[in-house]
PLY file of the C-alpha trace (Angstrom):
ply
format ascii 1.0
element vertex 189
property float x
property float y
property float z
element edge 188
property int vertex1
property int vertex2
end_header
148.15 96.65 33.48
145.12 94.98 31.90
143.93 91.67 33.29
142.21 89.99 30.36
143.92 90.05 27.00
141.79 87.56 25.07
141.11 87.93 21.39
138.17 90.30 20.93
137.06 88.37 17.86
136.21 85.36 20.05
133.77 87.18 22.30
130.85 89.51 22.01
130.89 93.16 22.93
128.66 93.67 25.96
130.37 96.64 27.63
132.01 99.76 26.23
134.65 101.74 28.07
134.21 105.46 27.42
137.08 107.91 27.64
136.07 111.54 27.09
136.19 115.03 28.53
135.24 115.99 32.06
134.45 119.36 30.47
131.80 119.91 27.78
134.16 121.70 25.39
133.24 124.73 23.30
131.52 122.95 20.42
127.92 121.93 21.28
128.26 119.08 18.78
130.51 117.27 21.27
127.76 117.32 23.91
125.27 116.08 21.33
127.67 113.26 20.40
128.09 112.26 24.05
124.31 112.19 24.59
123.77 110.17 21.42
126.50 107.73 22.49
124.81 107.17 25.85
121.49 106.63 24.09
123.17 104.16 21.70
124.56 102.15 24.63
121.16 101.94 26.31
119.37 101.11 23.08
121.78 98.29 22.21
121.83 96.89 25.76
125.53 97.70 26.16
126.95 98.51 29.58
128.60 101.92 29.63
131.77 101.93 31.73
133.06 105.45 32.34
135.00 107.67 34.74
132.11 108.03 37.19
131.82 111.81 37.25
128.77 113.85 36.41
130.81 116.62 34.77
131.33 117.34 31.09
130.89 114.89 28.26
131.20 111.86 30.51
128.28 113.01 32.65
126.20 113.79 29.56
126.83 110.29 28.15
126.05 108.61 31.49
122.81 110.53 31.99
121.66 109.70 28.46
122.38 106.00 29.00
120.61 106.02 32.36
117.69 107.93 30.84
117.35 105.19 28.24
117.28 102.48 30.89
120.88 101.43 30.33
123.38 99.89 32.70
126.07 102.42 33.67
129.18 101.64 35.71
131.24 104.53 37.04
134.84 104.19 38.20
136.01 107.15 40.26
139.37 107.49 42.00
139.43 108.85 45.55
141.73 111.71 44.53
139.06 113.09 42.16
136.01 112.43 44.31
135.57 116.12 45.19
136.57 117.46 41.75
134.49 115.02 39.70
131.34 114.60 41.78
129.93 111.15 41.12
127.03 110.95 38.70
123.91 110.13 40.75
121.82 107.07 39.91
124.58 104.85 38.53
123.99 101.12 38.30
127.31 100.66 40.05
130.00 103.01 41.36
133.47 101.66 41.99
135.86 103.90 43.94
139.54 103.20 43.33
142.57 104.37 45.26
144.44 105.80 42.24
144.03 106.97 38.66
146.04 103.95 37.51
143.57 101.61 39.21
140.70 103.56 37.63
142.02 103.03 34.10
142.71 99.35 34.73
139.24 98.77 36.24
137.52 100.56 33.35
139.53 98.51 30.88
138.92 95.21 32.68
135.14 95.75 32.77
134.85 96.45 29.03
135.10 94.65 25.72
135.97 97.67 23.56
137.08 101.26 24.09
135.36 104.34 22.66
137.09 107.70 22.87
135.14 110.92 22.39
136.67 114.42 22.46
138.45 115.40 25.63
141.56 116.93 27.15
144.87 115.67 28.44
143.25 113.13 30.77
141.43 111.62 27.81
144.66 111.54 25.81
146.45 109.89 28.74
143.79 107.17 28.83
143.94 106.74 25.06
147.72 106.49 24.93
147.76 103.95 27.74
145.31 101.54 26.07
147.10 102.07 22.74
150.41 101.19 24.41
148.91 98.08 26.00
147.58 97.02 22.61
150.93 97.75 20.93
152.58 95.48 23.52
149.99 92.79 22.70
148.52 92.88 26.20
145.05 93.07 24.66
143.22 92.93 21.35
140.22 95.09 22.28
139.22 97.54 19.56
139.79 101.23 20.25
137.46 103.60 18.40
137.97 107.35 18.10
134.64 109.09 17.51
134.38 112.81 16.96
135.23 113.49 13.32
137.49 116.47 12.78
138.40 116.64 16.47
140.78 113.70 15.98
142.47 114.97 12.80
145.37 116.69 14.67
145.88 113.53 16.75
146.09 111.40 13.63
148.53 113.96 12.17
150.68 113.60 15.31
150.74 109.81 14.89
151.78 110.31 11.27
154.59 112.61 12.45
155.79 109.98 14.93
155.78 107.41 12.15
157.66 109.61 9.65
160.22 110.51 12.34
160.95 106.83 12.96
159.48 106.60 16.46
156.51 104.35 15.69
156.46 100.61 15.56
154.93 99.00 12.48
151.18 98.76 12.86
150.73 102.04 14.75
147.63 102.97 12.78
146.15 99.51 13.31
145.96 100.09 17.06
143.00 102.46 16.72
140.20 103.17 14.31
138.82 106.65 13.74
135.16 106.38 12.77
133.12 109.17 11.24
130.24 109.02 13.68
127.96 106.82 15.71
126.43 105.12 12.66
129.91 103.94 11.68
130.59 102.88 15.27
127.35 100.86 15.37
128.41 99.17 12.15
131.75 98.18 13.70
130.09 96.91 16.88
127.67 94.78 14.87
130.51 92.87 13.19
0 1
1 2
2 3
3 4
4 5
5 6
6 7
7 8
8 9
9 10
10 11
11 12
12 13
13 14
14 15
15 16
16 17
17 18
18 19
19 20
20 21
21 22
22 23
23 24
24 25
25 26
26 27
27 28
28 29
29 30
30 31
31 32
32 33
33 34
34 35
35 36
36 37
37 38
38 39
39 40
40 41
41 42
42 43
43 44
44 45
45 46
46 47
47 48
48 49
49 50
50 51
51 52
52 53
53 54
54 55
55 56
56 57
57 58
58 59
59 60
60 61
61 62
62 63
63 64
64 65
65 66
66 67
67 68
68 69
69 70
70 71
71 72
72 73
73 74
74 75
75 76
76 77
77 78
78 79
79 80
80 81
81 82
82 83
83 84
84 85
85 86
86 87
87 88
88 89
89 90
90 91
91 92
92 93
93 94
94 95
95 96
96 97
97 98
98 99
99 100
100 101
101 102
102 103
103 104
104 105
105 106
106 107
107 108
108 109
109 110
110 111
111 112
112 113
113 114
114 115
115 116
116 117
117 118
118 119
119 120
120 121
121 122
122 123
123 124
124 125
125 126
126 127
127 128
128 129
129 130
130 131
131 132
132 133
133 134
134 135
135 136
136 137
137 138
138 139
139 140
140 141
141 142
142 143
143 144
144 145
145 146
146 147
147 148
148 149
149 150
150 151
151 152
152 153
153 154
154 155
155 156
156 157
157 158
158 159
159 160
160 161
161 162
162 163
163 164
164 165
165 166
166 167
167 168
168 169
169 170
170 171
171 172
172 173
173 174
174 175
175 176
176 177
177 178
178 179
179 180
180 181
181 182
182 183
183 184
184 185
185 186
186 187
187 188
């Protein structure tokens, strides 16, 4: 469960939590997006808080942020330490006992959440922070970045709504942005 639930409008965004794939995916545009996101974090002086591994999109984003002189905090659970080898050179590496502790630590160390393309682990992380926000445990913005990748997800949310399983405000829990320029615009507000 998240620790700090304060209103995001009353504080600045200094750290971004990144949820994304531990695989690179089949579309090279996803790797380009991850690298550009890491570069954006470093260039804006934002701390990148991510899953700690050097694999896939998360490793690409971390290396880009580190390469740009950015601060990068990795949070890696013990159970994945062998599977997701820690990204070398991190500003800080926190090792947690469980996946649940990993998600909570990543959330607690960030002011907003950015979700790039990924698999079921990414969706798990996304649904958890959406649920926390739906329960009013936090007011941190959650941004989906990746264009068409998120269209089926948004369609699924629409299906849940039409079937009567969504609470009012479901689509206000997240914001799908077209790309990093749109994300930068949101962060500057």
